[in-house]
N, C-alpha and C positions, 0 to 999 in steps of 0.2 A: 203418164205411162199408159200404154194400151191395156184395155180391160183383161184380155186373155193372159197377158204377161203378169198382171197383178194376181190373177187367180192361180196361175202356175207357181208363182213365187210364194203365195200364202200356203198353198198345199205343201210345197216343199219344206217350208219353215215348220209347218205343223208335224211333218214327218221327222224332221231333225229333233224337235222338242218332245217327240213321242205323244203328241196329241192324237196322231194317227199312228198306230203301232204296226210293226212288221207283220205281214200276213192279214192285216185287218182290212175290211171292206171300207171304201170311201163313201161319203154321202152320195146320194143319187144326183144325176144331172139336174133333175128338177129342183132338188134342194139347193144346189149351187146357183141355179138361175134365180131362185127366190132370194138367196143371200146376197148376191151381187147385182140384182136388178138388171139382168141381161138375158139375151136369147140363148137357145140351146147350142147354136153353132159356135158361139164364143166359148162356152164351157167345154164343148167337145174339142175345140182347137187347143185349149189349155191342157186337157187331159191327154190328148194325142202327143203333145210335145213332151209331157212327162213320161209317157209310154215309150216314145222314141229314145229317150235318154235312160231307159231302164230303171226309172224310179218307181213306176207302178206297172201293172199289167191288167189286161182286160179279160174277163170271163164272159163268153157269149150268154146273153139273156140273164146275166147276174149282175154285172157291174165292174167297177175298177177296184183293184186291191193293191196294197203296198207290198212291193217286192221285199224279200228278206235280204239282210246284209247290204242294204243300200246306204249311200252317203256316209261311208266310213273310210278314213284314210287307209291307204294300202298297208301302211306299217302296222295298223291295228289288226288287220286281217291276218297278217303273216307272223305276228308275234315278234316283229323286228322293231327296234328303237332307232329310227332314222333321224339323226341330227345333221345329216350331210346334204340332203336334197334341198336345193334352194329354189326349185321351180315352184310356181304358184300351185296351190292345191286345186286340182281339177274339179273337186266337189263344190268349190266356191264360185265357179265360173257361170255367168248368166247366159246359158245356152239359148233359152227361149228369146230373150231380148235381142241378142246379137244375130241369131238366125233371122229374126224378123227384119233387122236392119240391113242384112245382106240382101234379102229379097226386095226390100224397098230401094236399095241402092241399084240393083239390077234394073228395076222398073224405071227409076228416075234417070239413070245414066246409060241407058241402053246403047246409044250410038257412041258415046264417049269411051265405052269399054273396048271398042274395036279400033280406037285410035291411040297413038302414043300421047301421053299427057305432057305436062311440063316438069322438067327436072327439079323445079322449086317446090312442086307439090300442088295438089288440087286446091285451087284458089278458095273455094267455099270452105274447105277444111282449115286452111290457113287462117281464115277470118274467125272461125269458131275457136280455134286453138288460141288465137290472139286474145280473145276475151277470157278464155279459161286461164291463161297464164297470168292475167292481171290479178286473179284471185290469190296468187302466190307472190305478188309484188314484182312480177316480171313484166315491165311495160316496154313493149317493143313495137317498132313500125312494121307494117305488113311485109315490106320488102326484106326485112331482117330475118324473117321466119322461114326456114327451109325444112321441108319434110324429107327425112332420110329413111333408108331401109334398115332401121334399127340404129341405136347409138354407136354400135361398133363401126358402122360405115362412116359416121361422122368423125369418129376418132381417127380412122384410117386417112380420111381426107385432110384433117387438120395436121397430121404428121407430114403429109406429102406436099402440101402447098407452101409457097413462100409467104412469110408474114411481113407487114410493113416495117417491123423493127430490124429486119435483115439478119436475124439470129437463127441458130441451128439446133441447139440442145433443148431437150425437154426435161422437166423435173417431175418425178413421180413419187408418191408416198410409198413407204415401205413398212409393213406389207401394203399391197394395193390390188387393184382389179386384175384378176389372173389372166383374163383374155388379152388385155393390153400388155401385161408383163410377158406373157408367152410370145406375143408378136415382137416385142423389143428383143427378147432373148434369142428368138429364132433368126431374126433378120439383122441383128447387130445395130439397131438404131441408136443414135447418140443420146443417151439418157443418163441423168444423175438422180440418185435416190436420196430421199430424206426420211428419216425415221418418224413414224407416227405411232403414238401410244395412246392409252386411255386418257392421258393428260393432254393430248394434242400434239403439236409439233414445236420444236425449238425455233422460235422466231428469229433469234440471233443467228442460228445456223442457216435458216432460210435466207436471211439478208446477206449472209456471207456468200451463199451460192449465187444469189442474184447479182451481187456486187462483182463477182469474178467475171461476169460477162458471158455473152453468147447464149443466154437463156431465151429461147423462143416463147415457151409457155410452161406454166405449172399446172399439171393435171391433178385435180383434187376432188374428193367427195366430202364436202363440209357436213352434209346431213346423213346420218345412219351409215357411216363408212363401211365399205365392204373390204375386208371381212370383220373389222373390229366391232362395228355396231355403234360407235361413238359419234358425237356431233361437236362441231366447233361452237364456242360461245360467240356472242355478238362482238365482244372485244377482239377475239381472235380473227373474226372475219374482217373487221375494220382494219386491223393491223396488216393483214395479208393484202387487202386491196391497196392500202397506202404504200406498201413495199413494191407492189407491182407497178404503180404509177411512178414511183421514185426511180426505179431501175429499168423502166421501159420493157416490162415483161407482161405478157398476156396470161390470163387465167382461164382454164377450161374447167367449168363447174359441172360435174356429173351429178344431177339431182334425181337419181333414178328411183328414189323412194319418197318423193315429195308428197305423193297422194296418201301416204300413211302417217303424215305428220299430225300430231294432236295439239301441238302448241302453236296457236295462231300468230304468236309474236316471233316465231322462229323464221326470219326472212332469209332468203338465199344471199350469197355473195353479190349476185347481180343487183340486188336492191341498194347496195352501198357503192356501186360503181358510178362515178361521175365523169369518167374519162374514156368510156368505151373500151375497157380493158377485159371485160368478162365475156366469154363465150358460154352460153347456157345450154345444157343438154337435158332433154326430158325424155323419159322412156315410158312406154305403156306395157312393157313386158311383165312387170310384177302385178300391177293392178288389173291387167287384162290377161293376156297370155302371150308367151314368147313368139308363137307362130304368126302373130299379127304383123310383125316386122315393120312397125312404124315407130320412128323416133323423130324428135324435133330438135333442131339446132337453131338457136337465136344467136346470130352472128353480127359483130360490129360492122357498120357500113363500109369500113375500109377493107373488109375481108369478103364481103358478100359476093362480089363478082368472081374472085378467084375460087371461092368455095363452090359456087354454082357451076362454073366452067368445068372444074375437075369432076364434080358429080355427074355432069352431063356426059363426060367421056367414059366413065365406068358404069353408068346406070342411067339410061334414058329417063326413066321415072320409077318411083316406088309404086308398089301394087295399087292400081287404081281402085279395084274392088274393095281392098282393105281401107283405103283412104275414104272412099264414099260411105262405106258402112260405118266407119268411126265417126265421120261427120254427123250422120243421122243419129248415132248412138249418143253423142255428146249433146247435140242440139235438142233432142227430145227430152233431156233430163234423166235418161236412163243411166248415164255414166255417173252422175252425182249420187243417184240412188244406190247404184252398185258399190260405189266408193265407201259410202257410209255403212252399208251392209257388211262389206268384207272386212272393214277395220275391226269390228267387234270380236270375231273369233281369233284374229291374230293377236289382238291386245290381251285376250284371256290366256292364250298360250304363252305369250311373252311374260305375263305376270307369273304364271305357273313356273316358267323357267327361272325367273328371278328368285322366287321363293325357294325353289328346289336347290339352287346354287348356294343360297345362304344356309340352308339346312344341312346339305350333305357335303358340300365342298368348302364352304366358308369355315365350318366348325372343325372338320376332320382333316383338312389338308393345308393347314396354315404353313407347314414346313415345306410344302411343295412349290410355293411361289405366290406371286401376286394374282389375286382373283379380281377380275373386273365384273362388277354388277351391271347387268344390261339395262339399257334404256328400253322403253316399252315399244320395241319393234321386233322383227322376227329373228334377228341373229345377234350373237355376242361372241365373246372369246374368253379363254382361260390361258393365262401366261404361266408356264411351268418353269421350275428351276432346272439347272443343268444336270441334275441327277436322274431325270426322267429319260428313259430310253424310248424314243418315239417308235422305233420298229416293234419293240415289245408291247408298247401301248396299243398299237393297231392290231397286233396279234391277239392280245387279251380281249380287246373290244369285239373282234370277230367271233371269238368263242362264246361271248355273252350275247351275241346277236345285237350288238350296238354298232351302228354305222356312224363313224365320226371321221373328220379330216383334219390334218394339220395344215398350217399356213405356208408350208414350204414352197408351193408353186406360186405363192403370192409375192415372191421376192425376186429381184433382179439377180442374175448370175453374179456371184462375187460379193453381194451385199451381206453383211453380218445378219444372221437369222436368229430370232428369238424362238424358243420352243412354245408354239401356240396351238391350242386345240380350238377349232371353230365349232360353234353350236348354232343350229338353225332349226326353227320350229315350224317351218312351212309344211312339212310332210309328216308330222307326228301328231297323234290324237292328244288332246289336252289331258285326258286321264292317264296317258302313258308317261307324261313328262317327268313326274316326280320319281317314279321307279327307274326311268331311263337315266336321269341325272345321278341317282344313287349308284347305278351300275357304272357310270362314267367315273365316279369317285373311286369305286373299287378298282377299276381299270388303271387309274392313275397311281393309286397306292401300290398296285402290283407291279408297276413299271419303274419304280424308284430304285436306283442302285444304292445300297448301303455300304 
Protein backbone atom coordinates (compact mmCIF):
# COMPACT_ATOMS: atom_id res chain seq x y z
CA UNK A 1 0.00 0.00 0.00
CA UNK A 2 1.22 3.52 -0.78
CA UNK A 3 2.44 5.44 2.28
CA UNK A 4 0.02 8.37 1.93
CA UNK A 5 -2.89 5.91 1.66
CA UNK A 6 -1.82 4.19 4.88
CA UNK A 7 -1.53 7.53 6.70
CA UNK A 8 -5.00 8.62 5.53
CA UNK A 9 -6.44 5.23 6.49
CA UNK A 10 -4.87 5.29 9.96
CA UNK A 11 -6.06 8.83 10.69
CA UNK A 12 -9.57 7.93 9.55
CA UNK A 13 -9.61 4.83 11.76
CA UNK A 14 -8.42 6.89 14.73
CA UNK A 15 -11.31 9.30 14.13
CA UNK A 16 -13.77 6.42 14.00
CA UNK A 17 -12.49 4.99 17.28
CA UNK A 18 -12.37 8.46 18.93
CA UNK A 19 -8.59 8.49 19.34
CA UNK A 20 -8.95 11.83 17.54
CA UNK A 21 -12.20 13.41 18.72
CA UNK A 22 -14.54 15.76 16.86
CA UNK A 23 -13.19 19.31 16.80
CA UNK A 24 -9.79 18.17 18.09
CA UNK A 25 -6.52 19.20 16.47
CA UNK A 26 -4.54 16.45 14.73
CA UNK A 27 -0.83 15.90 15.38
CA UNK A 28 1.46 18.19 13.41
CA UNK A 29 2.81 17.35 9.96
CA UNK A 30 6.24 17.01 11.54
CA UNK A 31 4.88 14.50 14.07
CA UNK A 32 3.31 12.43 11.29
CA UNK A 33 6.59 12.54 9.33
CA UNK A 34 8.45 11.20 12.34
CA UNK A 35 5.80 8.53 13.06
CA UNK A 36 5.70 7.20 9.49
CA UNK A 37 9.32 7.89 8.52
CA UNK A 38 8.33 9.87 5.43
CA UNK A 39 8.67 13.35 3.94
CA UNK A 40 6.29 16.30 4.34
CA UNK A 41 4.75 15.98 0.87
CA UNK A 42 3.51 12.45 1.65
CA UNK A 43 1.81 13.58 4.86
CA UNK A 44 0.33 16.64 3.15
CA UNK A 45 -1.07 14.43 0.37
CA UNK A 46 -2.79 12.23 2.97
CA UNK A 47 -4.21 15.19 4.90
CA UNK A 48 -5.42 16.91 1.74
CA UNK A 49 -7.24 13.74 0.73
CA UNK A 50 -9.02 13.66 4.11
CA UNK A 51 -9.82 17.35 3.76
CA UNK A 52 -11.28 16.82 0.27
CA UNK A 53 -13.56 14.14 1.71
CA UNK A 54 -14.66 16.48 4.52
CA UNK A 55 -13.21 14.30 7.25
CA UNK A 56 -10.89 17.05 8.53
CA UNK A 57 -10.40 20.77 7.88
CA UNK A 58 -7.39 23.09 7.82
CA UNK A 59 -6.91 26.26 9.86
CA UNK A 60 -4.18 28.54 8.42
CA UNK A 61 -1.09 28.76 10.65
CA UNK A 62 -2.70 26.37 13.12
CA UNK A 63 -3.06 22.89 11.62
CA UNK A 64 -5.68 20.28 10.80
CA UNK A 65 -8.79 19.55 12.87
CA UNK A 66 -11.40 16.79 12.92
CA UNK A 67 -14.73 17.90 11.47
CA UNK A 68 -17.76 17.47 13.67
CA UNK A 69 -20.42 14.87 12.79
CA UNK A 70 -18.11 12.99 10.42
CA UNK A 71 -18.20 9.33 9.54
CA UNK A 72 -21.71 8.63 10.85
CA UNK A 73 -24.37 6.83 8.87
CA UNK A 74 -27.09 9.11 7.53
CA UNK A 75 -29.73 7.26 9.52
CA UNK A 76 -27.97 8.12 12.78
CA UNK A 77 -27.94 11.81 11.92
CA UNK A 78 -31.63 11.90 11.02
CA UNK A 79 -32.95 9.73 13.84
CA UNK A 80 -34.24 7.27 11.27
CA UNK A 81 -33.91 3.49 11.57
CA UNK A 82 -33.15 2.44 8.01
CA UNK A 83 -33.39 -1.32 7.49
CA UNK A 84 -34.25 -0.98 3.78
CA UNK A 85 -31.24 0.63 2.10
CA UNK A 86 -29.03 -2.12 0.67
CA UNK A 87 -26.44 0.15 -0.96
CA UNK A 88 -22.90 0.03 0.46
CA UNK A 89 -22.17 2.48 3.28
CA UNK A 90 -20.31 5.37 1.64
CA UNK A 91 -18.39 5.92 4.88
CA UNK A 92 -16.64 2.59 4.31
CA UNK A 93 -15.46 3.34 0.78
CA UNK A 94 -11.66 3.74 0.30
CA UNK A 95 -11.72 7.08 -1.52
CA UNK A 96 -8.01 7.81 -1.24
CA UNK A 97 -6.98 4.39 -2.51
CA UNK A 98 -9.30 4.36 -5.50
CA UNK A 99 -8.71 7.99 -6.49
CA UNK A 100 -5.02 7.16 -6.62
CA UNK A 101 -5.76 4.13 -8.82
CA UNK A 102 -7.82 6.25 -11.21
CA UNK A 103 -4.94 8.71 -11.57
CA UNK A 104 -2.51 5.84 -12.14
CA UNK A 105 -4.88 4.29 -14.69
CA UNK A 106 -5.07 7.53 -16.67
CA UNK A 107 -1.27 7.79 -16.66
CA UNK A 108 -0.77 4.14 -17.62
CA UNK A 109 -3.50 3.87 -20.26
CA UNK A 110 -3.52 7.37 -21.75
CA UNK A 111 -3.82 6.34 -25.40
CA UNK A 112 -6.07 3.34 -24.74
CA UNK A 113 -8.70 5.54 -23.09
CA UNK A 114 -9.31 7.24 -26.43
CA UNK A 115 -9.86 3.94 -28.23
CA UNK A 116 -12.67 1.43 -28.05
CA UNK A 117 -11.55 -1.56 -26.02
CA UNK A 118 -12.49 -5.18 -26.36
CA UNK A 119 -16.00 -6.30 -25.52
CA UNK A 120 -14.50 -9.18 -23.52
CA UNK A 121 -12.80 -6.72 -21.18
CA UNK A 122 -9.37 -5.24 -20.54
CA UNK A 123 -7.01 -8.20 -20.86
CA UNK A 124 -4.79 -7.14 -17.96
CA UNK A 125 -7.87 -6.92 -15.69
CA UNK A 126 -9.11 -10.32 -16.88
CA UNK A 127 -5.77 -11.87 -15.87
CA UNK A 128 -5.86 -10.22 -12.45
CA UNK A 129 -9.46 -11.33 -11.90
CA UNK A 130 -8.57 -14.86 -13.01
CA UNK A 131 -6.10 -15.13 -10.12
CA UNK A 132 -8.57 -13.50 -7.73
CA UNK A 133 -11.32 -15.98 -8.63
CA UNK A 134 -9.03 -18.90 -7.86
CA UNK A 135 -9.11 -17.82 -4.19
CA UNK A 136 -12.82 -18.70 -4.16
CA UNK A 137 -12.34 -22.03 -5.97
CA UNK A 138 -13.39 -20.67 -9.35
CA UNK A 139 -10.79 -21.97 -11.79
CA UNK A 140 -11.43 -20.71 -15.30
CA UNK A 141 -9.52 -20.20 -18.51
CA UNK A 142 -8.77 -16.66 -19.60
CA UNK A 143 -11.13 -16.87 -22.57
CA UNK A 144 -14.04 -17.85 -20.29
CA UNK A 145 -13.86 -14.63 -18.26
CA UNK A 146 -15.84 -11.72 -19.68
CA UNK A 147 -16.07 -8.26 -18.12
CA UNK A 148 -19.62 -6.86 -18.18
CA UNK A 149 -21.20 -3.53 -17.27
CA UNK A 150 -22.52 -4.96 -14.03
CA UNK A 151 -24.15 -8.32 -13.30
CA UNK A 152 -27.48 -7.02 -14.61
CA UNK A 153 -26.02 -6.83 -18.12
CA UNK A 154 -24.79 -10.40 -17.84
CA UNK A 155 -28.27 -11.58 -16.81
CA UNK A 156 -29.86 -9.70 -19.72
CA UNK A 157 -27.46 -11.34 -22.18
CA UNK A 158 -27.98 -14.83 -20.74
CA UNK A 159 -31.74 -14.50 -21.12
CA UNK A 160 -31.38 -13.31 -24.71
CA UNK A 161 -28.89 -15.74 -26.25
CA UNK A 162 -29.55 -19.31 -27.37
CA UNK A 163 -28.08 -22.07 -25.22
CA UNK A 164 -26.60 -25.38 -26.48
CA UNK A 165 -29.47 -27.29 -24.84
CA UNK A 166 -31.92 -25.53 -27.17
CA UNK A 167 -34.35 -24.77 -24.34
CA UNK A 168 -36.32 -21.60 -23.54
CA UNK A 169 -37.60 -21.38 -19.95
CA UNK A 170 -35.68 -20.16 -16.92
CA UNK A 171 -36.23 -21.10 -13.28
CA UNK A 172 -35.97 -18.41 -10.61
CA UNK A 173 -36.11 -18.62 -6.83
CA UNK A 174 -39.14 -17.15 -5.05
CA UNK A 175 -38.56 -14.70 -3.54
CA UNK A 176 -35.62 -13.66 -5.71
CA UNK A 177 -33.52 -10.80 -7.04
CA UNK A 178 -35.99 -7.97 -7.61
CA UNK A 179 -34.27 -6.46 -10.68
CA UNK A 180 -34.51 -9.77 -12.55
CA UNK A 181 -38.05 -10.33 -11.28
CA UNK A 182 -39.09 -6.84 -12.47
CA UNK A 183 -37.60 -7.55 -15.89
CA UNK A 184 -39.43 -10.87 -16.21
CA UNK A 185 -42.73 -9.38 -15.02
CA UNK A 186 -42.42 -6.34 -17.29
CA UNK A 187 -41.48 -8.14 -20.50
CA UNK A 188 -43.29 -11.44 -20.00
CA UNK A 189 -40.21 -13.66 -20.15
CA UNK A 190 -40.86 -17.39 -19.94
CA UNK A 191 -40.03 -18.15 -16.31
CA UNK A 192 -40.94 -20.74 -13.68
CA UNK A 193 -40.71 -19.99 -9.97
CA UNK A 194 -39.55 -22.33 -7.22
CA UNK A 195 -40.04 -21.46 -3.57
CA UNK A 196 -36.95 -20.81 -1.49
CA UNK A 197 -37.17 -20.63 2.30
CA UNK A 198 -34.72 -20.49 5.18
CA UNK A 199 -34.55 -24.29 4.84
CA UNK A 200 -33.50 -24.07 1.18
CA UNK A 201 -35.47 -25.37 -1.81
CA UNK A 202 -37.46 -28.54 -2.33
CA UNK A 203 -35.06 -30.64 -4.41
CA UNK A 204 -37.85 -33.00 -5.43
CA UNK A 205 -39.81 -30.06 -6.78
CA UNK A 206 -36.71 -28.77 -8.58
CA UNK A 207 -36.22 -32.18 -10.21
CA UNK A 208 -39.86 -32.22 -11.24
CA UNK A 209 -39.46 -28.81 -12.92
CA UNK A 210 -36.25 -29.88 -14.68
CA UNK A 211 -37.83 -33.17 -15.73
CA UNK A 212 -40.81 -31.50 -17.37
CA UNK A 213 -38.38 -30.12 -19.91
CA UNK A 214 -37.56 -26.93 -21.78
CA UNK A 215 -35.55 -25.44 -18.88
CA UNK A 216 -32.71 -23.34 -20.24
CA UNK A 217 -31.14 -22.40 -16.92
CA UNK A 218 -31.80 -22.10 -13.19
CA UNK A 219 -30.82 -18.71 -11.73
CA UNK A 220 -29.80 -19.04 -8.09
CA UNK A 221 -28.00 -17.25 -5.25
CA UNK A 222 -26.45 -20.09 -3.25
CA UNK A 223 -24.56 -17.72 -0.92
CA UNK A 224 -26.30 -15.02 1.18
CA UNK A 225 -29.49 -15.11 -0.86
CA UNK A 226 -31.19 -11.82 -1.72
CA UNK A 227 -33.52 -11.12 0.06
CA UNK A 228 -33.50 -14.05 2.54
CA UNK A 229 -29.85 -13.91 3.64
CA UNK A 230 -29.54 -17.72 3.72
CA UNK A 231 -27.00 -20.01 2.07
CA UNK A 232 -27.14 -23.51 0.60
CA UNK A 233 -25.29 -26.34 2.33
CA UNK A 234 -22.61 -28.30 0.49
CA UNK A 235 -25.06 -31.20 0.13
CA UNK A 236 -27.65 -28.95 -1.50
CA UNK A 237 -25.09 -27.54 -3.93
CA UNK A 238 -23.94 -31.01 -4.94
CA UNK A 239 -27.54 -32.14 -5.45
CA UNK A 240 -28.39 -29.12 -7.62
CA UNK A 241 -25.31 -29.61 -9.81
CA UNK A 242 -26.17 -33.30 -10.20
CA UNK A 243 -29.75 -32.51 -11.25
CA UNK A 244 -28.53 -29.93 -13.77
CA UNK A 245 -26.30 -32.50 -15.43
CA UNK A 246 -28.99 -35.19 -15.38
CA UNK A 247 -31.60 -33.02 -17.11
CA UNK A 248 -29.35 -30.92 -19.38
CA UNK A 249 -29.98 -27.64 -17.53
CA UNK A 250 -27.49 -24.81 -17.01
CA UNK A 251 -27.01 -23.05 -13.67
CA UNK A 252 -26.49 -19.29 -13.37
CA UNK A 253 -24.79 -18.69 -10.02
CA UNK A 254 -25.00 -15.10 -8.75
CA UNK A 255 -22.28 -14.88 -6.09
CA UNK A 256 -22.70 -11.15 -5.44
CA UNK A 257 -21.56 -11.29 -1.80
CA UNK A 258 -18.67 -13.74 -2.15
CA UNK A 259 -16.23 -11.16 -0.77
CA UNK A 260 -18.09 -11.09 2.56
CA UNK A 261 -17.84 -14.84 3.19
CA UNK A 262 -16.19 -15.78 6.49
CA UNK A 263 -16.29 -19.55 6.03
CA UNK A 264 -13.31 -20.53 3.87
CA UNK A 265 -14.88 -23.95 3.24
CA UNK A 266 -18.05 -22.48 1.69
CA UNK A 267 -17.30 -23.11 -1.98
CA UNK A 268 -19.55 -21.91 -4.82
CA UNK A 269 -21.60 -24.18 -7.06
CA UNK A 270 -18.95 -23.65 -9.69
CA UNK A 271 -16.42 -25.62 -7.62
CA UNK A 272 -18.60 -28.76 -7.85
CA UNK A 273 -19.28 -28.51 -11.59
CA UNK A 274 -17.49 -31.16 -13.64
CA UNK A 275 -19.51 -30.79 -16.84
CA UNK A 276 -19.40 -27.03 -17.66
CA UNK A 277 -22.96 -26.43 -16.47
CA UNK A 278 -22.36 -23.40 -14.22
CA UNK A 279 -22.18 -19.77 -15.34
CA UNK A 280 -20.57 -17.86 -12.47
CA UNK A 281 -21.35 -14.17 -11.89
CA UNK A 282 -19.28 -11.90 -9.65
CA UNK A 283 -20.14 -8.35 -8.62
CA UNK A 284 -18.02 -5.53 -7.21
CA UNK A 285 -21.06 -3.37 -6.35
CA UNK A 286 -21.30 -4.30 -2.66
CA UNK A 287 -17.64 -4.60 -1.75
CA UNK A 288 -16.79 -1.44 -3.71
CA UNK A 289 -19.61 0.80 -5.00
CA UNK A 290 -22.46 0.35 -7.51
CA UNK A 291 -21.28 3.17 -9.79
CA UNK A 292 -18.17 1.19 -10.72
CA UNK A 293 -20.41 -0.83 -13.09
CA UNK A 294 -18.02 -3.76 -13.40
CA UNK A 295 -19.26 -7.34 -13.27
CA UNK A 296 -17.57 -10.61 -14.15
CA UNK A 297 -19.15 -13.51 -16.02
CA UNK A 298 -17.35 -16.87 -16.12
CA UNK A 299 -18.98 -18.60 -19.07
CA UNK A 300 -18.67 -22.24 -20.26
CA UNK A 301 -16.69 -22.46 -23.49
CA UNK A 302 -19.78 -23.65 -25.36
CA UNK A 303 -21.37 -20.26 -24.62
CA UNK A 304 -18.47 -17.80 -24.80
CA UNK A 305 -18.80 -16.90 -28.48
CA UNK A 306 -22.57 -16.29 -28.33
CA UNK A 307 -22.22 -14.29 -25.10
CA UNK A 308 -19.36 -12.22 -26.50
CA UNK A 309 -21.11 -11.48 -29.78
CA UNK A 310 -24.32 -10.35 -28.10
CA UNK A 311 -22.42 -8.12 -25.67
CA UNK A 312 -20.57 -6.55 -28.59
CA UNK A 313 -23.87 -5.60 -30.23
CA UNK A 314 -25.29 -3.86 -27.15
CA UNK A 315 -22.09 -2.54 -25.54
CA UNK A 316 -18.78 -2.14 -27.40
CA UNK A 317 -16.92 -2.26 -24.12
CA UNK A 318 -17.42 -1.71 -20.41
CA UNK A 319 -15.86 1.46 -18.96
CA UNK A 320 -12.13 1.35 -19.71
CA UNK A 321 -11.24 3.78 -16.93
CA UNK A 322 -13.16 1.71 -14.36
CA UNK A 323 -11.52 -1.49 -15.60
CA UNK A 324 -8.02 -0.01 -15.54
CA UNK A 325 -8.47 1.49 -12.07
CA UNK A 326 -9.89 -1.78 -10.71
CA UNK A 327 -6.97 -3.72 -12.16
CA UNK A 328 -4.48 -1.47 -10.36
CA UNK A 329 -6.58 -1.57 -7.18
CA UNK A 330 -6.56 -5.38 -7.09
CA UNK A 331 -2.97 -5.86 -8.26
CA UNK A 332 -1.58 -3.43 -5.66
CA UNK A 333 -3.16 -5.35 -2.78
CA UNK A 334 -5.49 -2.48 -1.91
CA UNK A 335 -8.58 -4.56 -2.71
CA UNK A 336 -7.68 -7.31 -0.25
CA UNK A 337 -6.86 -4.72 2.41
CA UNK A 338 -10.21 -3.01 1.87
CA UNK A 339 -12.08 -6.32 1.84
CA UNK A 340 -10.79 -7.35 5.25
CA UNK A 341 -11.30 -3.84 6.62
CA UNK A 342 -14.91 -3.54 5.47
CA UNK A 343 -15.95 -6.98 6.71
CA UNK A 344 -15.52 -6.05 10.37
CA UNK A 345 -18.21 -3.33 10.70
CA UNK A 346 -20.73 -5.36 8.69
CA UNK A 347 -20.15 -8.43 10.86
CA UNK A 348 -20.63 -6.35 14.02
CA UNK A 349 -23.90 -4.92 12.69
CA UNK A 350 -25.07 -8.37 11.61
CA UNK A 351 -24.33 -9.80 15.05
CA UNK A 352 -26.21 -6.91 16.64
CA UNK A 353 -29.16 -7.64 14.34
CA UNK A 354 -29.08 -11.33 15.25
CA UNK A 355 -29.02 -10.56 18.98
CA UNK A 356 -31.81 -7.99 18.71
CA UNK A 357 -34.08 -10.36 16.77
CA UNK A 358 -33.63 -13.01 19.47
CA UNK A 359 -34.39 -10.49 22.20
CA UNK A 360 -37.29 -8.52 20.80
CA UNK A 361 -38.88 -10.69 18.13
CA UNK A 362 -37.99 -14.24 19.09
CA UNK A 363 -39.45 -13.84 22.58
CA UNK A 364 -42.41 -11.53 22.04
CA UNK A 365 -43.72 -12.51 18.62
CA UNK A 366 -43.84 -16.29 18.64
CA UNK A 367 -47.48 -16.17 17.54
CA UNK A 368 -46.67 -13.90 14.61
CA UNK A 369 -44.87 -16.52 12.57
CA UNK A 370 -41.57 -18.17 11.79
CA UNK A 371 -38.50 -16.10 12.64
CA UNK A 372 -35.31 -16.68 10.70
CA UNK A 373 -32.12 -15.97 12.60
CA UNK A 374 -29.65 -14.35 10.22
CA UNK A 375 -26.30 -15.57 9.08
CA UNK A 376 -23.52 -13.09 9.72
CA UNK A 377 -24.01 -11.01 6.63
CA UNK A 378 -25.84 -7.73 6.13
CA UNK A 379 -29.41 -8.86 5.49
CA UNK A 380 -32.03 -11.26 6.75
CA UNK A 381 -35.81 -11.70 6.79
CA UNK A 382 -38.76 -12.28 9.08
CA UNK A 383 -41.67 -14.45 7.93
CA UNK A 384 -45.02 -13.32 9.37
CA UNK A 385 -48.29 -15.16 9.58
CA UNK A 386 -51.42 -14.31 7.63
CA UNK A 387 -52.88 -12.15 10.40
CA UNK A 388 -50.36 -9.37 9.75
CA UNK A 389 -51.67 -6.59 7.52
CA UNK A 390 -48.66 -5.45 5.47
CA UNK A 391 -50.18 -2.07 4.58
CA UNK A 392 -50.76 -1.34 8.25
CA UNK A 393 -47.27 -2.59 9.04
CA UNK A 394 -45.65 -0.09 6.67
CA UNK A 395 -47.88 2.70 7.98
CA UNK A 396 -46.98 1.99 11.61
CA UNK A 397 -43.30 1.75 10.67
CA UNK A 398 -43.35 5.16 8.99
CA UNK A 399 -44.85 6.75 12.10
CA UNK A 400 -42.00 5.32 14.18
CA UNK A 401 -39.34 6.49 11.68
CA UNK A 402 -38.52 2.90 10.80
CA UNK A 403 -37.78 2.19 7.14
CA UNK A 404 -38.51 -1.41 6.18
CA UNK A 405 -39.60 -3.22 3.04
CA UNK A 406 -41.69 -6.28 2.34
CA UNK A 407 -40.65 -8.91 -0.19
CA UNK A 408 -43.64 -8.36 -2.49
CA UNK A 409 -41.56 -7.06 -5.40
CA UNK A 410 -39.28 -10.10 -5.12
CA UNK A 411 -42.01 -12.40 -6.49
CA UNK A 412 -43.11 -13.27 -10.00
CA UNK A 413 -46.60 -12.14 -10.94
CA UNK A 414 -49.04 -14.84 -9.85
CA UNK A 415 -46.62 -16.76 -7.61
CA UNK A 416 -47.99 -17.35 -4.06
CA UNK A 417 -46.39 -14.80 -1.74
CA UNK A 418 -45.41 -15.23 1.87
CA UNK A 419 -45.59 -12.20 4.14
CA UNK A 420 -41.94 -11.30 4.58
CA UNK A 421 -40.20 -8.29 6.12
CA UNK A 422 -36.66 -7.66 4.88
CA UNK A 423 -34.00 -6.28 7.23
CA UNK A 424 -30.67 -4.90 6.01
CA UNK A 425 -27.94 -3.33 8.16
CA UNK A 426 -25.89 -1.66 5.42
CA UNK A 427 -27.14 1.83 6.31
CA UNK A 428 -27.86 1.80 10.01
CA UNK A 429 -25.44 2.51 12.85
CA UNK A 430 -24.55 -0.43 15.06
CA UNK A 431 -25.79 1.39 18.17
CA UNK A 432 -29.20 1.95 16.52
CA UNK A 433 -29.92 -1.66 15.63
CA UNK A 434 -31.24 -2.90 18.97
CA UNK A 435 -33.68 0.01 19.37
CA UNK A 436 -34.62 -0.26 15.70
CA UNK A 437 -35.48 -3.96 15.92
CA UNK A 438 -37.48 -3.30 19.09
CA UNK A 439 -39.49 -0.78 17.08
CA UNK A 440 -39.94 -3.34 14.29
CA UNK A 441 -41.34 -5.77 16.87
CA UNK A 442 -43.79 -3.09 18.04
CA UNK A 443 -44.79 -2.40 14.45
CA UNK A 444 -45.50 -6.08 13.76
CA UNK A 445 -47.55 -6.47 16.94
CA UNK A 446 -49.59 -3.39 16.05
CA UNK A 447 -50.32 -4.83 12.59
CA UNK A 448 -51.79 -8.18 13.65
CA UNK A 449 -55.51 -8.68 13.13
CA UNK A 450 -57.15 -10.35 16.10
